[in-house]
C-alpha positions as CSV (number, residue, x, y, z in Angstrom):
1,M,23.6,13.2,-1.4
2,R,20.5,15.3,-0.8
3,I,17.9,16.3,-3.4
4,P,16.5,19.8,-3.5
5,R,13.2,20.3,-1.8
6,L,10.4,21.2,-4.3
7,P,7.0,22.4,-3.4
8,G,4.2,19.9,-3.5
9,I,1.5,18.2,-1.6
10,G,0.7,14.6,-0.9
11,R,-2.4,12.7,0.2
12,I,-1.6,13.6,3.8
13,T,-1.9,17.4,3.4
14,I,-5.1,18.2,1.6
15,A,-8.7,18.7,2.6
16,T,-8.2,18.0,6.3
17,V,-11.2,20.1,7.1
18,L,-13.4,17.5,5.5
19,I,-12.5,14.7,8.0
20,G,-15.3,12.3,9.0
21,A,-17.9,12.9,6.3
22,A,-18.6,9.2,5.7
23,M,-21.8,7.7,7.1
24,L,-21.9,4.2,8.6
25,T,-23.8,1.4,6.9
26,A,-24.3,-2.3,7.7
27,A,-21.5,-4.8,6.9
28,P,-21.8,-6.5,3.5
29,A,-22.8,-10.1,3.4
30,A,-20.2,-12.7,2.6
31,M,-20.4,-14.6,-0.7
32,A,-20.2,-18.4,-0.7
33,T,-16.6,-19.3,-0.6
34,E,-14.4,-21.6,-2.6
35,S,-11.3,-23.4,-1.2
36,G,-8.1,-21.6,-1.8
37,P,-4.4,-22.3,-1.4
38,P,-3.2,-23.2,2.1
39,G,-1.7,-20.2,3.9
40,E,-2.6,-17.1,5.8
41,L,-3.5,-13.6,4.7
42,F,-2.5,-10.9,7.2
43,I,-4.9,-8.0,6.9
44,P,-4.3,-4.7,8.7
45,E,-7.6,-3.3,10.0
46,V,-6.7,0.4,10.2
47,D,-9.7,1.6,12.3
48,N,-9.8,-1.5,14.5
49,D,-6.1,-1.3,15.6
50,T,-5.8,-5.0,14.7
51,V,-4.3,-7.3,12.1
52,A,-6.8,-10.0,11.1
53,V,-5.5,-13.4,10.0
54,L,-7.4,-15.1,7.2
55,D,-7.0,-18.9,6.6
56,T,-6.9,-18.8,2.8
57,A,-7.7,-22.4,2.4
58,T,-11.1,-22.0,4.1
59,E,-11.6,-18.2,3.6
60,T,-12.3,-17.6,7.2
61,I,-10.7,-15.2,9.7
62,T,-9.3,-17.3,12.5
63,H,-8.1,-14.6,14.9
64,R,-7.0,-11.0,15.3
65,L,-3.7,-9.6,16.6
66,P,-4.0,-6.4,18.5
67,I,-1.5,-3.6,17.5
68,K,-1.4,-1.5,20.6
69,A,0.1,2.0,20.7
70,P,1.7,3.2,23.9
71,I,-0.8,6.0,23.9
72,G,-3.9,6.4,21.8
73,L,-4.5,4.6,18.5
74,S,-2.1,2.7,16.3
75,H,-4.0,2.5,12.9
76,P,-1.9,-0.2,11.2
77,A,-2.2,0.4,7.5
78,V,0.6,-1.3,5.5
79,L,2.3,-4.6,6.1
80,A,5.8,-5.9,5.2
81,K,7.1,-9.4,5.7
82,T,10.4,-11.2,6.0
83,P,11.2,-13.7,3.2
84,D,10.9,-16.7,5.6
85,G,7.5,-15.5,6.8
86,S,8.5,-15.5,10.4
87,K,7.8,-11.8,11.0
88,V,5.3,-9.2,9.8
89,Y,5.8,-5.4,10.3
90,T,3.1,-2.8,10.4
91,D,3.2,0.8,9.4
92,N,1.1,2.5,12.1
93,F,-0.4,5.5,10.4
94,S,-2.0,7.3,13.3
95,L,-1.7,11.1,13.4
96,V,-3.1,11.2,17.0
97,S,-0.4,9.0,18.8
98,P,3.4,8.9,19.1
99,P,4.8,7.4,15.9
100,T,5.5,3.6,16.0
101,I,5.7,0.5,13.9
102,G,4.4,-2.9,14.9
103,I,6.3,-6.2,14.9
104,I,4.4,-9.5,14.7
105,D,6.6,-12.6,15.5
106,R,4.6,-15.5,14.1
107,R,6.8,-18.2,15.7
108,N,6.5,-16.8,19.2
109,G,2.9,-15.5,18.7
110,T,3.8,-12.1,20.0
111,T,3.1,-8.5,18.9
112,R,4.7,-5.3,20.0
113,T,5.4,-1.8,18.9
114,I,8.6,0.2,18.8
115,P,9.0,4.0,18.5
116,I,10.2,5.7,15.3
117,E,11.2,9.4,14.6
118,S,8.0,10.5,12.8
119,V,4.8,9.1,11.2
120,A,5.6,6.3,8.8
121,L,4.1,6.7,5.3
122,G,4.8,3.0,4.4
123,I,6.9,0.0,5.2
124,F,8.9,-2.1,2.8
125,T,11.3,-5.1,2.8
126,S,14.8,-4.7,1.3
127,A,15.7,-6.9,-1.7
128,D,17.8,-9.3,0.4
129,G,15.2,-9.4,3.2
130,T,17.6,-8.4,5.9
131,E,16.2,-4.9,6.4
132,I,13.0,-2.9,6.5
133,Y,12.7,0.6,5.0
134,I,10.4,3.0,6.8
135,P,9.8,6.3,4.8
136,E,8.5,8.9,7.2
137,M,6.8,12.3,7.3
138,G,9.9,13.8,8.9
139,F,12.1,13.8,5.7
140,V,13.8,10.6,6.7
141,I,13.9,6.9,5.8
142,E,14.7,4.8,8.9
143,V,16.3,1.4,8.2
144,L,15.5,-1.5,10.6
145,D,17.6,-4.7,10.9
146,V,15.2,-7.6,11.0
147,A,17.6,-9.8,13.0
148,T,17.6,-7.4,16.0
149,D,14.5,-5.2,15.2
150,T,16.5,-2.1,15.8
151,I,17.0,1.0,13.7
152,V,20.6,0.9,12.3
153,R,20.7,4.0,10.1
154,R,18.7,6.9,8.8
155,L,18.7,8.4,5.2
156,R,17.7,12.1,5.2
157,F,16.2,14.1,2.4
158,L,15.0,17.6,1.7
159,D,11.6,16.3,0.4
160,I,9.2,14.0,2.2
161,P,9.9,10.3,1.2
162,A,6.5,8.7,0.6
163,G,7.7,5.3,-0.7
164,A,10.9,3.3,-0.5
165,F,11.0,0.2,-2.7
166,P,14.0,-2.0,-3.6
167,G,14.5,-2.2,-7.3
168,P,17.0,-3.0,-10.2
169,G,20.6,-2.5,-9.5
170,G,20.3,-3.1,-5.8
171,L,19.0,0.4,-5.3
172,I,16.3,1.9,-3.2
173,Y,13.7,3.8,-5.3
174,V,12.3,6.7,-3.3
175,G,9.0,8.5,-4.3
176,F,8.6,11.9,-2.8
177,A,5.4,13.9,-1.8
178,S,6.4,16.5,-4.4
179,G,5.9,14.0,-7.2
180,L,9.6,13.2,-7.9
181,I,11.1,9.8,-7.8
182,G,14.8,8.9,-7.6
183,A,17.1,5.9,-6.9
184,Y,19.7,5.8,-4.1
185,D,22.4,3.6,-2.5
186,P,20.5,2.0,0.3
187,K,23.6,2.0,2.6
188,T,24.8,5.5,2.1
189,G,21.8,7.4,0.6
190,A,24.0,8.6,-2.3
191,T,22.0,9.6,-5.4
192,V,22.4,7.1,-8.2
193,K,19.5,8.0,-10.5
194,P,18.5,11.7,-10.0
195,P,15.0,12.6,-9.2
196,I,12.6,12.8,-12.1
197,W,8.8,13.6,-12.4
198,S,6.9,10.4,-11.5
199,G,3.7,11.4,-13.4
200,G,1.8,12.9,-10.5
201,L,1.9,13.9,-6.8
202,A,2.7,11.6,-3.9
203,P,3.9,8.4,-5.5
204,F,4.0,6.3,-2.3
205,W,3.6,3.0,-4.1
206,Y,5.0,1.6,-7.4
207,S,5.6,-1.6,-9.3
208,F,8.4,-2.9,-11.5
209,T,7.8,-5.3,-14.3
210,Q,9.5,-8.7,-13.8
211,D,12.3,-7.8,-16.2
212,G,12.9,-4.5,-14.4
213,A,12.5,-2.5,-17.6
214,K,9.4,-0.5,-16.6
215,L,8.4,1.1,-13.4
216,Y,4.7,2.0,-12.8
217,T,4.1,4.8,-10.3
218,D,0.8,5.3,-8.5
219,T,0.0,9.0,-7.9
220,V,-2.9,11.2,-6.9
221,N,-4.8,10.6,-10.1
222,Q,-2.5,9.2,-12.8
223,I,-0.2,6.2,-13.4
224,G,3.3,7.0,-14.5
225,V,5.3,4.7,-16.8
226,I,9.0,5.1,-16.4
227,D,11.7,3.5,-18.6
228,V,14.2,2.3,-16.0
229,K,17.2,2.1,-18.4
230,S,16.9,5.6,-19.8
231,W,15.4,6.8,-16.5
232,S,12.7,8.9,-18.1
233,L,8.9,9.1,-17.9
234,S,7.6,7.6,-21.1
235,K,3.9,8.1,-20.6
236,V,1.1,8.6,-18.1
237,I,-2.1,6.5,-17.9
238,T,-5.3,7.9,-16.7
239,T,-7.2,6.2,-13.8
240,S,-10.7,7.0,-15.3
241,G,-11.2,3.7,-17.0
242,D,-12.1,5.4,-20.3
243,G,-8.7,6.9,-21.1
244,N,-9.8,10.5,-20.5
245,Y,-8.0,12.7,-18.0
246,S,-9.8,14.8,-15.4
247,P,-8.6,16.4,-12.2
248,L,-11.5,14.5,-10.5
249,N,-10.2,11.1,-11.7
250,P,-9.7,8.6,-8.8
251,G,-6.2,8.3,-7.3
252,A,-4.0,5.4,-8.2
253,F,-3.2,4.2,-4.7
254,T,-1.2,1.0,-4.9
255,S,-0.4,-1.6,-7.6
256,E,0.8,-5.1,-8.0
257,I,2.2,-7.1,-11.0
258,S,0.5,-10.5,-11.4
259,P,2.6,-13.6,-10.5
260,D,3.0,-14.4,-14.2
261,G,4.2,-10.8,-15.0
262,R,1.5,-10.2,-17.7
263,K,-0.8,-7.9,-15.8
264,L,-0.7,-4.8,-13.7
265,Y,-3.4,-4.3,-11.1
266,V,-4.0,-0.8,-9.8
267,T,-6.2,0.0,-6.8
268,R,-8.1,3.2,-6.7
269,F,-8.8,5.7,-3.9
270,G,-11.4,8.4,-4.5
271,G,-13.2,5.9,-6.7
272,D,-14.1,2.2,-6.7
273,G,-12.7,-0.7,-8.7
274,V,-9.3,-2.2,-9.4
275,L,-7.9,-1.5,-12.9
276,V,-6.2,-4.3,-14.8
277,F,-3.6,-3.5,-17.5
278,D,-1.6,-5.6,-20.0
279,T,2.1,-5.0,-19.1
280,A,3.2,-5.6,-22.7
281,D,1.4,-2.6,-24.1
282,D,-0.2,-0.9,-21.0
283,R,-3.7,-1.5,-22.5
284,L,-6.6,-1.5,-20.1
285,L,-8.0,-5.0,-19.9
286,G,-10.9,-4.4,-17.5
287,T,-11.9,-3.5,-14.0
288,I,-12.6,-5.7,-10.9
289,P,-15.6,-4.1,-9.2
290,T,-15.5,-3.1,-5.5
291,E,-18.0,-1.4,-3.2
292,G,-15.6,1.3,-2.2
293,D,-12.1,2.7,-2.2
294,V,-9.3,0.1,-2.2
295,I,-6.1,0.6,-0.2
296,G,-4.2,-2.4,-1.3
297,M,-4.1,-6.0,-2.7
298,T,-1.7,-9.0,-3.0
299,F,-1.5,-12.5,-4.3
300,S,-1.0,-15.9,-2.8
301,G,2.4,-17.5,-3.1
302,D,1.3,-20.0,-5.8
303,G,-0.4,-17.2,-7.8
304,S,-3.8,-18.9,-7.9
305,R,-5.6,-16.2,-5.9
306,G,-5.6,-12.4,-5.6
307,Y,-6.8,-10.6,-2.6
308,I,-8.3,-7.0,-2.7
309,A,-8.9,-4.9,0.5
310,D,-12.2,-3.2,-0.2
311,S,-13.0,-0.3,2.2
312,G,-16.7,-0.7,1.6
313,R,-19.6,1.6,1.0
314,T,-18.8,4.1,3.7
315,S,-15.5,5.0,2.0
316,R,-17.3,6.5,-1.0
317,N,-17.5,10.3,-0.8
318,L,-16.9,13.0,-3.4
319,P,-15.1,11.7,-6.6
320,G,-11.4,11.9,-7.1
321,P,-8.8,13.6,-4.9
322,P,-11.3,15.5,-2.8
323,G,-13.1,12.3,-1.8
324,E,-9.8,10.5,-1.5
325,S,-8.6,13.1,1.1
326,I,-11.9,12.9,3.0
327,T,-11.7,9.1,3.4
328,F,-8.0,9.0,4.0
329,M,-8.0,11.6,6.8
330,N,-11.1,9.9,8.3
331,L,-9.3,6.6,8.2
332,I,-6.1,7.7,10.0
333,T,-7.7,10.0,12.6
334,I,-11.2,9.6,13.9
335,G,-11.8,6.3,12.1
336,A,-15.5,6.7,11.3
337,L,-15.7,4.2,8.5
338,G,-17.9,1.1,8.5
339,P,-16.8,-2.5,7.9
340,G,-14.8,-3.5,4.8
341,R,-14.2,-6.8,3.1
342,I,-11.6,-8.9,1.4
343,I,-12.4,-9.8,-2.2
344,T,-10.8,-13.0,-3.4
345,F,-10.4,-13.4,-7.2
346,D,-8.9,-15.8,-9.7
347,P,-6.0,-14.0,-11.5
348,A,-6.4,-16.2,-14.6
349,T,-9.9,-14.9,-15.2
350,D,-10.1,-11.8,-12.9
351,K,-13.4,-13.2,-11.7
352,V,-14.4,-12.8,-8.0
353,V,-14.7,-16.1,-6.2
354,S,-15.5,-15.0,-2.6
355,T,-15.8,-12.1,-0.2
356,V,-15.1,-12.1,3.5
357,P,-16.2,-9.2,5.8
358,T,-13.5,-7.4,7.8
359,A,-13.4,-4.7,10.5
360,A,-13.2,-1.1,9.4
361,G,-10.5,0.0,7.0
362,P,-8.7,-3.1,5.6
363,G,-5.3,-2.0,4.5
364,I,-2.4,-3.4,2.4
365,P,-2.2,-7.2,3.2
366,V,0.5,-9.8,2.9
367,W,0.1,-13.5,2.1
368,L,2.3,-16.0,4.0
369,P,2.6,-19.8,4.0
370,S,1.4,-21.5,7.2
371,I,4.0,-22.2,9.9
């Protein structure tokens, strides 16, 4: 079934005339490192057209994988992985090249890109790990079979699908640029939970509590809290850090539930710092400081480390959505940002334990065991 198209705008459509306002500065120095769990953190470096590979035991970047577009720039921004860790997929968010996604085969040590219909707004692994969901600007979610790396079907909508996450009931939960979110049969696209207001515009990322009872949506400058059973928006949480709403509050860009399920971490764009909430009562516990806007974060497989992709000082512009749009459009077009860094922290205490410099525009990383 199709949903009605409603007016609305997302991060991709506002303040494009402000592209490129950020000024370059020197790369931040790395902190002294502590040993971490063995494994590898794959970090998309948006404005370098590479994926950096960080050895998480030694906290050093060992190599970079080029993500080459057939023409122009690729701008890999979001990563998804297969459950066995053998493949990593990149959402190539370039507005100045033919649309593609990237495929990294870790066992063969190869990278390649394949064409898709329109610019991908994210990339997500299905619940069973056999498929990759690719929401795109062209009102479509393309579904890729990981066994063959081919597109096997397309789910079409009358609104722009900004996010496509697997969730409770075996459904695919789709957030739309208009600010709606609904749940659909991932095979047929049939509506199972009708679209409701998510709490704000452009929910491209969201997180379920471990029991599947609550869904947190990340929007232009609020966090929505949805009761999954009743399928209703129960509250919104501001991103200001002081509980007060303003249209200039930073955007809630992405979020992650801690491995123990007790905390929600929300990255901010159009403002620095990662907010930490208690998932039991949605109370703000604190903020992990960053130098600039944060695109994404993740955790190690054993839960002993968290990794934050800090875009650095050059990502800071005007506060809130205006600054968010400046940096975001800069990031995916001309790419005039300076270096970023990965911040490693201890989820037990939320204390930073190390920082490692990256190339410009570190995006949404994934952690994988070594192979």
